[in-house]
N, C-alpha and C positions, 0 to 999 in steps of 0.2 A: 309790587315789592321791588325795590332797587338795591342790588347787591354789588358792591365794589370788591373785586379780587385783586390782591397785590402780592408781590414777591420782591425781596431785596431790601437791605438795610444799610444806611450810609456809614454806620459806625463799625462795620466789619470789613476790613480791607480785602478779604478773600471773596466777598460777595460778588456775584456776577450774574449777568442776564436778567437784570431787574425788569419788571413789566407791571402793567395794570390791565384789568379787564372790567367791563361793566355789563351786568345783566339786568334788564328791566322787564318785569312780568314774564319771566321764563324765556326771554329772547336775548341773544347775544347782540349787544348794541355796539360794543367797541372792545378791542384788545390791541395793545400797542407796546412796543419794547422801548425801554428807556434809552437805549443806545441810539435809536433813530432821532431822538430829540437832543441828547447831549453831544452827539457826534463822536462818541468814544466807543470803540468796538467792545462788545460784551459788557459795557458799563461797569468796569471793575471798581469795586468799592463805592458804588453809587446806590442810593435808594431809588425809589420809583416815583418820586414826587412829580416830575415833569410828565410822566406817563399817566399818572392819576389826573393831573390837570387837563391833559389832552382828552381823556375819557369824559370828564365832566363837561368840558367845552363842547365836545361833539354832541352831547345830549342836552346841552343848555341847562346844566344843573350846577349847584354848588355842593360842597361837602355836607352842608346841613340838610340837603335833600336825600342823602343816602340813608337807607334803613338799616343795612347790615354791611359789615366789612369782613372779608375772609383773607387769611394769609397762608401761603403755601409752605409753611415750615413750622414744626412744633418746637417753639423756643422753650428754653428752660425758664419757667415763670415762677415767681414767688407766690403770687396770688392768681388763682384761676378757678373758673367754674367748669367742671367737666360737662361736655355735651354728648359725647359718644366715646367709644373706645379710641377713636382716631381724631377727636376734636375737643378743644377747650376754649373758653372765652376769657378774655382779660383786657383791661385798659392800661396795663403796665407799660407798654412800649409805644403807645399811640403817638406821643409827641416826637419819638425818634423816627417812626415811619412817616408821619404826616406833620411836619413842623409847623407850629403856629406862625412862624415868620412867613410862610408861604400860603397857608390855609387859615384864614381868619375864622375861628370857631370858639365857642364856649365849651360845648360838649360834643362828643361824637359817640356813636354806638360802640360797645366793646368790640374788640377785634377777635374774630373766631380763628383760632390757630388749628391748622390741620397737619396731619402727618404728611411729610414731603412726598413719599412714594404713593400715598393714597391720592394726592392731588395729581400726580403724573397719571395714575390709573384713571381718575375721573376725566381728565382732559382728553385722553385717547378713547375711552369707552363712550362717554356721553356725546362725542362728536362723530361717532362711527355710524350711527343709524341702526345699530344692532341692539337686540334686547337680551342676548345671552352670549357671553364670550369669556374665554380664558384670557387673563391679562398678565403679560410679562413685562416687568419694569427692571431695566438694567441701566445704571449710571455709575458715576464715580462713587458717590456716597450720598445717603440721606442723613438723618440725624444720627442713627446708629447702625444702619444697614446699607448694603450695596446692591442687592437684587431682591426683588419681592415677587411673589406669585399671588394672584387674586382670582376670584371667580365673580364675574359681574352678571347679575340677572335682574331684569327689570330696572328698578332704580336703586338697587342694593349692590354694593361692591364689598365682597367679603375677603379679608386677608387670609391666606392659607399658610404660607411659609415665608420667612425672610432669612437672609444670609448676611453675616457680619462684614464689616468694612475690610477686614484683612483678606477676605475672599473676593474683593472687588475686581470684576472683569473690566470695568471702565477705567479704573486706575492703572491696571496693567497696560491697556491700550494707550492711555494718555502718556504714561511714562515712556513707553516704547517710541511714541511719536516724537517726544522731546529728545530722547536718546539718539535718535537717528540724525539729529541736526536740524530738523524742521522747526523745532521750537514747541513750547507749550501751546495748547489750543490749536494744534495742527492736525487733528485726527482725520479731517477730510482729505488733506494732502496725503497723509500716510496711507489711507485706503487706496488712493490712486496709485501710489508708489508700489503697493503690494502686487499690482498686476504685472510689474516688470520683473518679479522674482519667482522663485520656486521654494517650496517648503523643503528645507534641508534636514533639520532635526527638530522634532516636536518639543515644545515646552511641556514639561510634566505637570501641567495644571489641569486638573480634571474634575468632573462632576459626575456622581453616580445617581442616575434617576431612580434606582431602586431604593436607596437609603436616604436620598436627599442631602448628601454631604459632599462638600468640596474637599479636594486634597491638593495642597500646594507642592511645588518642588521642595525636595528635602532641605535645601538651603534656607528657604523661607520658613518652612515649618520649624526648623531648629531656631531660627532667629526669633520667631514669635514666642517660642517656649522658653527662651533665655531669660531667667529672672533678672539679669542685669540690664535688659533692654530698656532704653529710654521710653517711658510710657507715651511720650508725645511724638515718637518717631512715626513718620507717615509711611503708609505702605508703598507709596511711589519711590521713596528712598531705598527701601529694601529691593524693590524690583530693579532699580538702577544698579545696585550692587550685584544683583543676580546677572544682569546683562553683561557687566564687566567681567564676571567670572566664567560664564557659561555660554554666551552666545557669540556670534560673529557678525560684523567685525569686533575687534577687541576693545575698541575705544569709542567714546562718544563722538558722533559726527559734528562737524561745524557748518554743515550746509553746502560746502564746496565739493564734497565727494559723495553726494547723495546716492549716486548710482550703485555704490558698494553696499547700500542698505536695502536693496530690493528683496533679496532672499530673507533678510531679517523681517522686513515688513510682511512678506508673504507668510512667513511662519507665525507671526503674531496674529495676522488676519485669520489664518486657519484655526488658531487656538480660540479666537473669539467665536468663530462660526460653530466649532464643535461644542463649546460650552453653552452657547445659546440653544443649539439643537437639543442637548441633553436636558437643559432646563425646560424646554418646550415639551419634551417627552414626559418629564415629571409632571408638568402642568396638565397635559392631556390625561394622564392617568388619574390625577386628583379631581379633575372636573368633568371629563367626558365631553367637553364642549366641542362644537364643530367649528367655531370661529376663534381666531387669535388676534388680539390687538396688543400693540407694543408701545412702550413709552420710555422716557429717560434718554439721556444723551446717546447711548449705544444704538437706540432705534433710528438714529440718523445715518447709521452705517448701511448704505444701499446694498453692498455686497452681502452682508449678513442677512438682511431682509430677503434678498433674492434666494439665498441658499435655503433659508427656512421655507420659503414658498415652494421650492423645487422638491422638498422632501415629501410633500403631500400629506404631512401630518395633520393639517387642518384644511377644511374646505375653503375658508376665506380668511384673508389677513387684512389688517388695516393699521396704519400708523398716522397719528396726528402730526401735521406739518411742523408744529412748534413742540417737538418731542423733547427739546432741551428744557432747562429750568425756566425759561421765559413762559412756557406753557402752563406753569403751575399757578399763575395768577388766575387764569381762566379755569383751571382745574379746581382751585379753591372756591371760586365763585359758584361753579356748577355743583360742587359738593355741598355747599351751604344751601344752595337753592333747593336741592332735593331733600336735605335734612329738615329744613323748615317747612317745606311745602311738598310733602310726599305725593300729593294728588296731581302735581304738575305733570304735564305730558313729557315723555321722553323727547329729547332733541332729535330732529331729523338729521340724516347725514349731511354734513356741511358740504356746500357746493365748492367752497374754496375758503382760504384763510384771510380774505380781504376784509378785515375788521377795523382798519385804521381810518385815518383822516382822508377826506376827498376835498380837493380844492375847486372853488367855483371858477366859472369862466372869467369873471372879473379879476380874481386873484391871479390867475395864470396870465391874463393879458397885461396886468400891471407889472408882473415880474419880467415878461418879455420886453416891455417898454423900458424898464429900468436898465436892462442889459443892452438896449440899443439895437436889438435885432428886428428885422422885418419878417413878419409871419403871415401865412395865409390861413384863414379860418375856413375849414372844409366840413362837408357833411361826413358822417361816419363812413359811408361807402367810398366817397372820394378820397378820404384820408387813407383808408386801407389799400385802395388801388394804387395810390401814389407811393406808399411805403413799399408795397410788393414790387412795384417797378424798380424802385431803388435797390431792393435786395437782388433782383435779377441782374442789375448792373454791378453787383458785388460791393455795394456801399454798406458801411457800418451804421446801424440805426440806434439812436437812443429812444427808448419806448417808455413813456410815463403816462399811465392811464389809471383813472379811478382811485380806489382807496389803497392805503398801505397794506401790505401783506404781513401776517403774523408768523414769525418763524424765519429761519435762515434761507429758505428756498425762494427764488424768484419765479413766479408762476404766471407771468403775463401782465404784470402791472408796473413793475420797476425793473426793466431789463435792457441789456445790450442785445441786439439781434444781428445775425449775420447769415450769409449764404452758405449752406452746408456743402455745396458742390465743389467749392474751392478750398483745398487744404490750407491755403494761405490765410483763410479766415481765422483759423485757430491761432496762428502766429500773431496776426494783427490784434485779435481780442486779448490774448494773453499779454501782449506788449502794452496795450492801453491800460489794462488792469494791474500791471506789474506782477503778473503771475509767472511761475516757473513754466518753461516751454513744454515740459512733459505732462502738464496737467490737462485733462480732457475738457471738452465742452459738452453740454447736455443738449439733446434735441427736444423741442416742443413739437409734438406730432399729432395730427388729426387722429382722434381715437379710432375712427372707423377704418383708417389705413395703417394703424400701427402694426398689426399682425402681418402685413405684407412686407414691411421693411425689417421687422425684428421678430425673433423667437421669444417665447416666454413672456408675453405681454398680457396674459390673461388675468394675472393677479392685480385686479383694478385697484384694490385698496392700498397698494404701495406705489403703483405706477401713476396713479392719478396726480400725485403730488411730488413726483420725482424722488421717490424713496426706495427705489429698487434698481437693479441692472438687468439688461436684456442683451442677448447676442444679436448682432446685426447680421442679417442673412448674407451669405457669400456674394450673391449677385448684386447686392446693394452697396457693398463696401467701397467700390470704386466710384459709385455715384454720389455718395455723401461722405467723402473722406474727412471732412472737418469735425465730424462727431464720432469717428471710429477710434476707440482707445487701443492700446497695444495688444490687448487680449480680445479684440473684436467686440467689445461690449460698449454700451452706452447707458446713461441714466435717463430713460424716457420720461417725459411729462406728457400725459395724455390730455389733449385739449378737446373740450366739449362745445358743440355749437350752442346749446341752450344755456350754458353757464359761463362761457368765457367771452361773449360779446365780440368786441373789436379784435381781440387777439385771435379768435377763431377765424374771423373774416380775413385778416391779413395773411394768415397761413394758407387759408383756402384760396385766396387770390394768387399767392405765390405758386400753389399747386396747379392752378389752372394755366399759369404761364409756363411752368417748367416740368410738370408731371412729377414733382418732388413734394411730398405731403408734410414737410417738416422744415423747421428753421433751427439755426444755432441760437441758443438762449443761455445767457449768463447774467448774474445779478448786476444791477446798475450801481456800481461803486468802483472806486479805484483803490489802489493799495493802501491798507491801513485804515480805511474808512468804512463805516456801516453803509448799508443800502440807503440810497437817497430818500429823503422824506419830503422835501419841498420842491416846488418848481425852480426856485433859485439855485438849488444844489444841482439839479439836472442841467440848467443853463450854464452853470460854471464849468461842468465837465464838457459840455458842447463847445464852450468858448475856448477852453485850454487844450483839448485833445485834438490835434491836427488831423488824425485819421478818422474822426467821427464826422460823417457827412450830413446826416439827417437827424432831426429831433421831432418826434411826434409827441406833443405835449398837450394832453387833452384833445380838443378839436383843432389845435393849431399845428401847422406844418411849417417847419423851418429847415432850410437847407443852405449850407455855406455856398454851394455852387450858384444858387439863385440870388443870393444877397451880395455877392462879390461884384 
């Protein structure tokens, strides 16, 4: 059975993070984001057509070969066939999602529409390797809700409670990020900024785990009850008005004075963590589960995840790396897979999100030739030793290996790498990427050595994919200054020998040479661009960025020093 999962429609300007995923006979064959192909970050207002084609091409299929299609949003449909409480089938929007101008077809299977938060839950639960878990979904909004509680057991995911859009924790955080002057879709920056501030005055936005009810600040409660309120008024607008009236600083930032917003960011981050904790308490009481899995955009907040882990409320935690809306294509496909085939085995825990395209030796060699570079083709061991030696020499490395990774984290296949012992590495990489100088770098660390360097790395389900924070031990802060944030934390990525191949090898080689078991790792993209997808895109950065010394492109080793 071949199931295509999709999310994103081109006729909705607000659409973002479109993607496609393909499951064949209960196996994840491909998952890729539209932005990697269109080269527009978040793929605003785009459908998922290119991502669909990439999935089909990888499997050697056409759309006619697909048995079923699943979509990660329950659209308002005029004609539909209900399949379950959370799913319905319809052919009403097929030509919008899959235009005949791009896909030659006479007929396609009906599209199975799934509740948005259900697909978030499916994506994180079915990739966790667990068979019983409480599921907490928090994002800006789904169709009509902003947070959802589920209990997943076996192949069944049962909705317990949902909370309306007016109570959206994600919209609070997004509005605050923009208000600070960082801009919309800057939640990751805002999280980093929070470490520079202190909680000054709490925002009166609360959740009662006993009653399961949110309470908003009085200003917002009154605004929502106002009969003259514009029904189309977005919660973000009300939060913006609240910030102007009740928080500090008094005005929206323009990005030039971001330091003044540290306390504001810390206060909002604290609010997020407290609300998430209270929701988790509610979920624990409703399920009694030992495990917690999280999804939705808020689950990309590393500080929140780490806070939840430290409470000890659950024995184990897990977050799917594509916790944002892009993950809903895979969540929809997995949902339909188990709905149609309940006898199928549960998915094992994913070893990593490398579900995208991999380029052949011939394709890489052709790209190198087209750019006019001279390259050495090396064995795996030789390549990793050479790169490790360059890192010891404090060179900046472009690292392009294997398949595209699904989600916003760079986990050893499309990365810039740097030497963590030199604080200047942070400056150099932030300059290359066009990032603010106060933003931190993450370490990729050998799993077996992580506890030596950092505290609180036991929560494997969040640290495996760089989705938590850990405190760097005092004796290590001067040894690896390039990855130490202002609050002495880092966002570790635990690297496994059996699952990370060459990436583990190069870190281990660096460890042998320096006694430092980690590297600086940041995503392979420059300002305004998505993570690179093709060898040509990596070569373009190598060509244009003067401070990049080495490119490890598949089995090929390129260095500007050696070719000059």
